N, CA, C and O atoms as CSV, one atom per row, in Angstrom:
chain,resi,resn,atom,element,x,y,z
A,1,MET,N,N,-8.659,145.805,279.503
A,1,MET,CA,C,-9.865,147.134,279.461
A,1,MET,C,C,-10.976,146.474,279.156
A,1,MET,O,O,-11.933,146.724,279.889
A,2,ILE,N,N,-11.171,145.596,278.177
A,2,ILE,CA,C,-12.658,144.842,278.121
A,2,ILE,C,C,-13.166,144.224,279.244
A,2,ILE,O,O,-14.314,144.494,279.597
A,3,LYS,N,N,-12.264,143.172,280.070
A,3,LYS,CA,C,-12.678,142.748,281.425
A,3,LYS,C,C,-12.906,143.563,282.115
A,3,LYS,O,O,-13.952,143.349,282.727
A,4,LYS,N,N,-12.223,144.867,282.468
A,4,LYS,CA,C,-12.396,145.457,283.362
A,4,LYS,C,C,-14.182,146.109,283.237
A,4,LYS,O,O,-15.045,146.201,284.111
A,5,PHE,N,N,-14.205,146.404,282.038
A,5,PHE,CA,C,-15.583,146.981,281.493
A,5,PHE,C,C,-16.306,146.086,281.941
A,5,PHE,O,O,-16.894,146.338,282.992
A,6,ILE,N,N,-16.507,144.747,281.302
A,6,ILE,CA,C,-17.545,143.667,281.848
A,6,ILE,C,C,-17.750,143.793,283.310
A,6,ILE,O,O,-18.741,144.326,283.809
A,7,ALA,N,N,-16.590,143.186,284.091
A,7,ALA,CA,C,-16.874,143.148,285.522
A,7,ALA,C,C,-17.442,144.403,286.201
A,7,ALA,O,O,-17.975,144.307,287.306
A,8,LEU,N,N,-17.337,145.585,285.556
A,8,LEU,CA,C,-18.061,146.956,286.255
A,8,LEU,C,C,-19.498,147.014,285.789
A,8,LEU,O,O,-20.318,147.678,286.423
A,9,ILE,N,N,-19.895,146.211,284.491
A,9,ILE,CA,C,-21.244,146.338,283.943
A,9,ILE,C,C,-21.697,145.363,284.838
A,9,ILE,O,O,-22.796,145.725,285.258
A,10,VAL,N,N,-21.332,144.205,285.363
A,10,VAL,CA,C,-21.945,143.099,285.889
A,10,VAL,C,C,-22.351,143.403,287.788
A,10,VAL,O,O,-23.229,143.057,288.579
A,11,LEU,N,N,-21.146,144.211,287.807
A,11,LEU,CA,C,-21.395,144.821,289.362
A,11,LEU,C,C,-22.557,145.459,289.422
A,11,LEU,O,O,-23.346,145.209,290.333
A,12,VAL,N,N,-22.914,146.654,288.170
A,12,VAL,CA,C,-23.649,147.189,287.928
A,12,VAL,C,C,-24.988,146.639,287.852
A,12,VAL,O,O,-25.815,147.288,288.493
A,13,ILE,N,N,-25.435,145.591,287.226
A,13,ILE,CA,C,-26.251,145.015,287.181
A,13,ILE,C,C,-26.798,144.045,288.524
A,13,ILE,O,O,-27.961,143.783,288.831
A,14,ILE,N,N,-25.843,143.730,289.025
A,14,ILE,CA,C,-25.966,142.938,290.652
A,14,ILE,C,C,-26.391,143.919,291.143
A,14,ILE,O,O,-27.604,143.722,291.214
A,15,PHE,N,N,-26.095,145.209,291.677
A,15,PHE,CA,C,-26.297,146.572,292.451
A,15,PHE,C,C,-27.784,146.934,292.187
A,15,PHE,O,O,-28.543,147.211,293.116
A,16,VAL,N,N,-28.258,146.917,290.603
A,16,VAL,CA,C,-29.486,147.106,290.208
A,16,VAL,C,C,-30.593,145.977,290.617
A,16,VAL,O,O,-31.760,146.306,290.830
A,17,ALA,N,N,-30.182,144.724,290.705
A,17,ALA,CA,C,-30.907,144.196,290.934
A,17,ALA,C,C,-31.134,143.821,292.608
A,17,ALA,O,O,-32.127,143.239,293.043
A,18,MET,N,N,-30.225,144.194,293.253
A,18,MET,CA,C,-30.506,144.373,294.354
A,18,MET,C,C,-31.192,145.490,295.172
A,18,MET,O,O,-31.437,145.450,296.377
A,19,ILE,N,N,-31.456,146.475,294.323
A,19,ILE,CA,C,-31.877,147.601,294.741
A,19,ILE,C,C,-33.458,147.477,294.367
A,19,ILE,O,O,-34.254,148.223,294.938
A,20,LEU,N,N,-33.900,146.546,293.419
A,20,LEU,CA,C,-34.979,146.383,292.919
A,20,LEU,C,C,-35.727,145.268,293.787
A,20,LEU,O,O,-36.886,145.064,294.150
A,21,PHE,N,N,-34.665,144.740,293.915
A,21,PHE,CA,C,-35.509,143.244,295.397
A,21,PHE,C,C,-35.815,144.222,296.807
A,21,PHE,O,O,-36.820,144.141,297.512
A,22,THR,N,N,-34.846,145.007,296.966
A,22,THR,CA,C,-34.969,145.704,298.275
A,22,THR,C,C,-36.538,146.429,298.263
A,22,THR,O,O,-37.353,146.566,299.175
A,23,ARG,N,N,-36.582,146.818,296.858
A,23,ARG,CA,C,-38.064,147.652,296.896
A,23,ARG,C,C,-39.383,146.630,296.713
A,23,ARG,O,O,-40.518,147.035,296.966
A,24,ILE,N,N,-39.143,145.386,296.289
A,24,ILE,CA,C,-40.203,144.685,296.100
A,24,ILE,C,C,-40.800,143.916,297.280
A,24,ILE,O,O,-41.925,143.468,297.500
A,25,ASN,N,N,-39.371,143.921,298.129
A,25,ASN,CA,C,-39.684,142.483,299.247
A,25,ASN,C,C,-39.058,143.432,300.504
A,25,ASN,O,O,-37.943,143.098,300.904
A,26,PRO,N,N,-39.860,144.866,301.301
A,26,PRO,CA,C,-39.591,145.005,302.661
A,26,PRO,C,C,-39.891,144.579,303.397
A,26,PRO,O,O,-39.910,145.313,304.384
A,27,GLY,N,N,-40.335,143.248,303.617
A,27,GLY,CA,C,-40.563,142.262,305.232
A,27,GLY,C,C,-39.542,141.931,305.486
A,27,GLY,O,O,-38.492,142.054,304.855
A,28,GLN,N,N,-39.864,141.243,306.930
A,28,GLN,CA,C,-38.658,140.890,307.615
A,28,GLN,C,C,-39.018,139.309,307.638
A,28,GLN,O,O,-40.030,138.683,307.320
A,29,VAL,N,N,-37.986,139.004,308.055
A,29,VAL,CA,C,-37.780,137.039,308.201
A,29,VAL,C,C,-37.389,137.052,309.528
A,29,VAL,O,O,-36.791,138.032,309.972
A,30,ARG,N,N,-37.653,136.076,310.234
A,30,ARG,CA,C,-37.375,135.486,311.541
A,30,ARG,C,C,-36.144,134.526,311.583
A,30,ARG,O,O,-36.391,133.424,311.094
A,31,LEU,N,N,-35.227,134.645,311.924
A,31,LEU,CA,C,-33.814,133.446,311.544
A,31,LEU,C,C,-33.895,133.137,313.216
A,31,LEU,O,O,-33.594,133.979,314.062
A,32,ASP,N,N,-34.272,132.029,313.460
A,32,ASP,CA,C,-33.754,131.243,314.626
A,32,ASP,C,C,-32.134,130.698,314.706
A,32,ASP,O,O,-31.929,129.595,314.200
A,33,LEU,N,N,-31.189,131.284,315.203
A,33,LEU,CA,C,-29.722,130.881,315.580
A,33,LEU,C,C,-29.777,130.295,316.662
A,33,LEU,O,O,-30.594,130.533,317.552
A,34,ALA,N,N,-28.811,129.380,316.688
A,34,ALA,CA,C,-28.420,128.820,317.943
A,34,ALA,C,C,-28.504,129.196,319.240
A,34,ALA,O,O,-28.956,128.563,320.194
A,35,PHE,N,N,-27.860,130.673,319.179
A,35,PHE,CA,C,-27.465,131.445,320.160
A,35,PHE,C,C,-28.517,132.625,320.265
A,35,PHE,O,O,-28.250,133.525,321.062
A,36,GLY,N,N,-29.617,132.694,319.577
A,36,GLY,CA,C,-30.904,133.697,319.570
A,36,GLY,C,C,-31.539,134.111,318.543
A,36,GLY,O,O,-31.298,133.458,317.528
A,37,VAL,N,N,-32.354,135.064,318.414
A,37,VAL,CA,C,-33.274,134.938,317.481
A,37,VAL,C,C,-33.438,136.336,316.803
A,37,VAL,O,O,-33.762,137.340,317.439
A,38,VAL,N,N,-33.162,136.318,315.312
A,38,VAL,CA,C,-32.669,138.047,314.821
A,38,VAL,C,C,-34.056,138.164,313.773
A,38,VAL,O,O,-34.685,137.214,313.307
A,39,GLU,N,N,-34.245,139.214,313.622
A,39,GLU,CA,C,-35.567,139.773,312.477
A,39,GLU,C,C,-34.494,140.966,311.459
A,39,GLU,O,O,-34.314,142.160,311.699
A,40,PRO,N,N,-34.052,140.333,310.576
A,40,PRO,CA,C,-33.441,141.349,309.328
A,40,PRO,C,C,-34.903,141.561,308.663
A,40,PRO,O,O,-36.001,141.056,308.897
A,41,THR,N,N,-34.499,142.407,307.847
A,41,THR,CA,C,-35.316,142.762,306.572
A,41,THR,C,C,-34.678,141.474,305.866
A,41,THR,O,O,-33.582,140.958,306.082
A,42,ILE,N,N,-35.809,141.053,304.844
A,42,ILE,CA,C,-35.352,140.226,303.869
A,42,ILE,C,C,-34.282,140.587,303.107
A,42,ILE,O,O,-33.332,139.814,303.222
A,43,PRO,N,N,-34.070,141.795,302.132
A,43,PRO,CA,C,-32.871,141.854,301.549
A,43,PRO,C,C,-31.697,141.758,302.426
A,43,PRO,O,O,-30.796,140.991,302.086
A,44,LEU,N,N,-31.600,142.366,303.395
A,44,LEU,CA,C,-30.687,141.909,304.389
A,44,LEU,C,C,-30.254,140.906,304.168
A,44,LEU,O,O,-29.235,140.736,303.498
A,45,ALA,N,N,-30.999,139.926,304.735
A,45,ALA,CA,C,-30.808,138.609,304.834
A,45,ALA,C,C,-30.293,137.564,303.620
A,45,ALA,O,O,-29.611,136.539,303.597
A,46,PHE,N,N,-30.750,138.100,302.970
A,46,PHE,CA,C,-30.348,137.563,301.242
A,46,PHE,C,C,-28.973,138.027,300.886
A,46,PHE,O,O,-28.179,137.347,300.236
A,47,SER,N,N,-28.745,139.198,301.341
A,47,SER,CA,C,-27.480,140.320,300.755
A,47,SER,C,C,-26.549,139.672,301.860
A,47,SER,O,O,-25.544,139.500,301.171
A,48,LEU,N,N,-26.181,139.147,303.254
A,48,LEU,CA,C,-25.586,138.737,304.036
A,48,LEU,C,C,-25.512,137.242,303.451
A,48,LEU,O,O,-24.371,136.785,303.514
A,49,THR,N,N,-26.270,136.556,303.011
A,49,THR,CA,C,-26.268,135.115,302.788
A,49,THR,C,C,-25.416,134.968,301.255
A,49,THR,O,O,-24.969,133.849,301.003
A,50,PHE,N,N,-25.224,135.918,300.390
A,50,PHE,CA,C,-24.773,136.246,299.263
A,50,PHE,C,C,-23.377,136.476,299.650
A,50,PHE,O,O,-22.503,135.825,299.077
A,51,VAL,N,N,-23.041,137.403,300.640
A,51,VAL,CA,C,-21.717,138.004,301.095
A,51,VAL,C,C,-21.018,136.491,301.595
A,51,VAL,O,O,-19.914,136.043,301.284
A,52,MET,N,N,-22.017,135.915,302.434
A,52,MET,CA,C,-20.990,134.771,302.879
A,52,MET,C,C,-20.984,133.475,302.150
A,52,MET,O,O,-20.264,132.592,302.616
A,53,GLY,N,N,-21.591,133.256,301.209
A,53,GLY,CA,C,-21.449,132.828,300.279
A,53,GLY,C,C,-19.960,132.872,299.471
A,53,GLY,O,O,-19.074,132.030,299.617
A,54,TRP,N,N,-19.904,133.897,298.703
A,54,TRP,CA,C,-18.953,134.936,297.999
A,54,TRP,C,C,-17.661,134.345,298.836
A,54,TRP,O,O,-16.845,133.511,298.444
A,55,LEU,N,N,-17.720,135.053,300.158
A,55,LEU,CA,C,-16.524,134.641,301.024
A,55,LEU,C,C,-16.014,133.331,301.310
A,55,LEU,O,O,-14.844,133.030,301.543
A,56,PHE,N,N,-16.994,132.606,301.269
A,56,PHE,CA,C,-16.778,130.833,301.241
A,56,PHE,C,C,-15.875,130.141,299.956
A,56,PHE,O,O,-14.941,129.342,299.891
A,57,GLY,N,N,-16.595,130.815,299.102
A,57,GLY,CA,C,-15.937,130.331,297.682
A,57,GLY,C,C,-14.818,131.001,297.471
A,57,GLY,O,O,-13.959,130.408,296.817
A,58,LEU,N,N,-14.542,132.269,297.909
A,58,LEU,CA,C,-13.050,132.815,297.823
A,58,LEU,C,C,-12.268,132.278,298.737
A,58,LEU,O,O,-11.201,132.048,298.168
A,59,ILE,N,N,-12.197,131.883,300.065
A,59,ILE,CA,C,-11.753,130.842,300.785
A,59,ILE,C,C,-11.360,129.720,300.167
A,59,ILE,O,O,-10.158,129.455,300.144
A,60,SER,N,N,-12.047,129.096,299.723
A,60,SER,CA,C,-11.879,127.963,298.857
A,60,SER,C,C,-10.947,127.804,297.585
A,60,SER,O,O,-10.072,126.951,297.435
A,61,THR,N,N,-11.322,128.820,296.686
A,61,THR,CA,C,-10.201,129.138,295.960
A,61,THR,C,C,-9.114,129.573,295.977
A,61,THR,O,O,-8.237,129.358,295.140
A,62,SER,N,N,-9.038,130.302,297.026
A,62,SER,CA,C,-7.599,130.935,297.629
A,62,SER,C,C,-6.836,129.307,298.210
A,62,SER,O,O,-5.718,129.013,297.787
A,63,VAL,N,N,-7.346,128.659,298.877
A,63,VAL,CA,C,-6.691,127.104,298.934
A,63,VAL,C,C,-6.333,126.513,297.785
A,63,VAL,O,O,-5.134,126.237,297.733
A,64,PHE,N,N,-7.007,126.211,296.798
A,64,PHE,CA,C,-6.931,126.038,295.549
A,64,PHE,C,C,-5.842,126.295,295.015
A,64,PHE,O,O,-5.015,125.467,294.633
A,65,MET,N,N,-5.749,127.767,294.937
A,65,MET,CA,C,-4.921,128.567,294.238
A,65,MET,C,C,-3.369,128.273,295.148
A,65,MET,O,O,-2.358,128.005,294.499
A,66,LEU,N,N,-3.327,128.340,296.391
A,66,LEU,CA,C,-1.943,128.354,297.177
A,66,LEU,C,C,-1.283,126.691,296.706
A,66,LEU,O,O,-0.073,126.470,296.656
A,67,ARG,N,N,-2.201,125.790,296.437
A,67,ARG,CA,C,-1.766,124.502,296.353
A,67,ARG,C,C,-1.140,124.483,294.792
A,67,ARG,O,O,-0.193,123.722,294.593
A,68,LEU,N,N,-1.485,125.042,294.031
A,68,LEU,CA,C,-1.367,125.224,292.142
A,68,LEU,C,C,0.378,126.064,292.720
A,68,LEU,O,O,1.493,125.612,292.460
A,69,VAL,N,N,0.084,127.269,293.479
A,69,VAL,CA,C,1.562,127.877,293.387
A,69,VAL,C,C,2.614,127.237,294.099
A,69,VAL,O,O,3.786,127.574,293.933
A,70,ASN,N,N,2.157,126.037,295.141
A,70,ASN,CA,C,3.326,125.400,295.792
A,70,ASN,C,C,3.826,124.550,294.596
A,70,ASN,O,O,5.003,124.299,294.339
A,71,GLU,N,N,2.874,124.203,294.000
A,71,GLU,CA,C,3.257,122.806,292.867
A,71,GLU,C,C,3.964,123.490,291.682
A,71,GLU,O,O,4.674,122.791,290.959
A,72,ARG,N,N,3.829,124.736,291.442
A,72,ARG,CA,C,4.530,125.416,290.719
A,72,ARG,C,C,5.829,125.583,290.755
A,72,ARG,O,O,6.671,125.421,289.872
A,73,ARG,N,N,5.965,126.056,292.282
A,73,ARG,CA,C,7.217,126.228,292.842
A,73,ARG,C,C,8.082,125.200,293.016
A,73,ARG,O,O,9.263,125.496,293.199
A,74,ARG,N,N,7.712,123.868,292.999
A,74,ARG,CA,C,8.327,122.624,293.013
A,74,ARG,C,C,8.674,122.292,291.420
A,74,ARG,O,O,9.823,122.067,291.042
A,75,LEU,N,N,7.786,122.294,290.746
A,75,LEU,CA,C,7.868,121.932,289.610
A,75,LEU,C,C,9.384,122.548,288.533
A,75,LEU,O,O,10.051,121.991,287.662
A,76,ARG,N,N,9.437,124.126,289.244
A,76,ARG,CA,C,10.382,124.946,288.396
A,76,ARG,C,C,11.559,124.580,289.137
A,76,ARG,O,O,12.654,124.584,288.574
A,77,ASN,N,N,11.432,124.256,290.385
A,77,ASN,CA,C,13.010,123.842,291.012
A,77,ASN,C,C,13.124,122.647,290.367
A,77,ASN,O,O,14.266,122.587,289.912
A,78,ALA,N,N,12.402,121.512,290.063
A,78,ALA,CA,C,12.642,120.635,289.293
A,78,ALA,C,C,13.515,120.788,288.090
A,78,ALA,O,O,14.605,120.273,287.844
A,79,LEU,N,N,12.763,121.638,287.380
A,79,LEU,CA,C,13.241,121.984,286.086
A,79,LEU,C,C,14.604,122.886,285.953
A,79,LEU,O,O,15.249,122.981,284.909
A,80,ARG,N,N,14.804,123.283,286.713
A,80,ARG,CA,C,16.079,124.184,287.118
A,80,ARG,C,C,17.434,122.986,287.359
A,80,ARG,O,O,18.548,123.031,286.836
A,81,ASN,N,N,16.960,122.080,288.203
A,81,ASN,CA,C,17.845,120.853,289.005
A,81,ASN,C,C,17.989,120.046,287.509
A,81,ASN,O,O,19.083,119.613,287.147
A,82,THR,N,N,16.915,119.912,286.787
A,82,THR,CA,C,17.441,119.103,285.389
A,82,THR,C,C,18.069,119.895,284.340
A,82,THR,O,O,19.077,119.497,283.757
A,83,GLU,N,N,17.544,120.921,284.104
A,83,GLU,CA,C,18.630,122.032,283.310
A,83,GLU,C,C,19.892,121.820,283.246
A,83,GLU,O,O,20.612,121.468,282.312
A,84,SER,N,N,20.200,122.184,284.841
A,84,SER,CA,C,21.814,122.325,285.277
A,84,SER,C,C,22.413,120.913,285.184
A,84,SER,O,O,23.644,120.924,285.183
A,85,GLU,N,N,21.752,119.509,285.092
A,85,GLU,CA,C,22.332,118.389,285.231
A,85,GLU,C,C,22.206,117.950,283.488
A,85,GLU,O,O,22.778,116.906,283.175
A,86,VAL,N,N,21.566,118.630,282.517
A,86,VAL,CA,C,21.963,118.454,281.287
A,86,VAL,C,C,23.032,119.567,280.837
A,86,VAL,O,O,23.787,119.290,279.905
A,87,SER,N,N,23.096,120.485,281.301
A,87,SER,CA,C,23.907,121.371,280.919
A,87,SER,C,C,25.502,120.597,281.390
A,87,SER,O,O,26.443,120.564,280.597
A,88,GLN,N,N,25.564,120.123,282.528
A,88,GLN,CA,C,27.128,119.324,282.991
A,88,GLN,C,C,27.008,118.098,282.317
A,88,GLN,O,O,28.088,117.521,282.190
A,89,LEU,N,N,25.933,117.460,281.796
A,89,LEU,CA,C,26.295,116.369,281.182
A,89,LEU,C,C,26.741,116.833,279.586
A,89,LEU,O,O,27.712,116.186,279.196
A,90,ARG,N,N,26.357,117.564,278.854
A,90,ARG,CA,C,27.030,118.459,277.828
A,90,ARG,C,C,28.455,118.812,277.479
A,90,ARG,O,O,29.166,118.718,276.479
A,91,SER,N,N,28.606,119.354,278.978
A,91,SER,CA,C,29.889,119.871,278.903
A,91,SER,C,C,31.080,118.807,278.795
A,91,SER,O,O,32.210,119.083,278.393
A,92,LEU,N,N,30.608,117.432,279.258
A,92,LEU,CA,C,31.701,116.651,279.462
A,92,LEU,C,C,32.256,116.055,278.435
A,92,LEU,O,O,31.602,116.107,277.394
A,93,PRO,N,N,33.346,115.459,278.402
A,93,PRO,CA,C,33.673,114.767,276.945
A,93,PRO,C,C,33.197,113.760,276.290
A,93,PRO,O,O,32.795,112.926,277.101
A,94,ILE,N,N,33.055,113.450,275.299
A,94,ILE,CA,C,32.418,112.371,274.655
A,94,ILE,C,C,33.556,111.269,274.569
A,94,ILE,O,O,34.632,111.422,273.993
A,95,ALA,N,N,33.176,110.248,275.174
A,95,ALA,CA,C,34.383,109.210,275.073
A,95,ALA,C,C,33.825,108.317,273.406
A,95,ALA,O,O,32.807,107.979,272.802
A,96,ASP,N,N,35.487,108.287,273.291
A,96,ASP,CA,C,35.760,107.482,271.848
A,96,ASP,C,C,34.864,106.411,271.529
A,96,ASP,O,O,34.555,105.781,272.541
A,97,ALA,N,N,34.377,106.015,270.551
A,97,ALA,CA,C,33.485,104.767,270.141
A,97,ALA,C,C,34.345,103.399,269.797
A,97,ALA,O,O,33.848,102.442,269.203
A,98,ASP,N,N,35.594,103.448,270.220
A,98,ASP,CA,C,36.712,102.592,269.675
A,98,ASP,C,C,36.538,101.128,270.300
A,98,ASP,O,O,37.333,100.234,270.009
């Protein structure tokens, strides 16, 4: 509950900062891309850059998380096999020490 509340507050702060940034910087910026030239407003250019960076971070984190999930699955299978082997060894009769 507290995490959701903190996340909501952070989102509201970001939103308010974006609105203030838009009010302060109404100008346009010229972006020369490889295939053409565009002239978006400064807040739009910054917002798109922010979103693209966020998406790149999300994709990078997803790749890392998929690797962790795969390793976790592999370790669980190894643990299950080891527990099965230990269980089988415990059920064997103990040889006499004579």
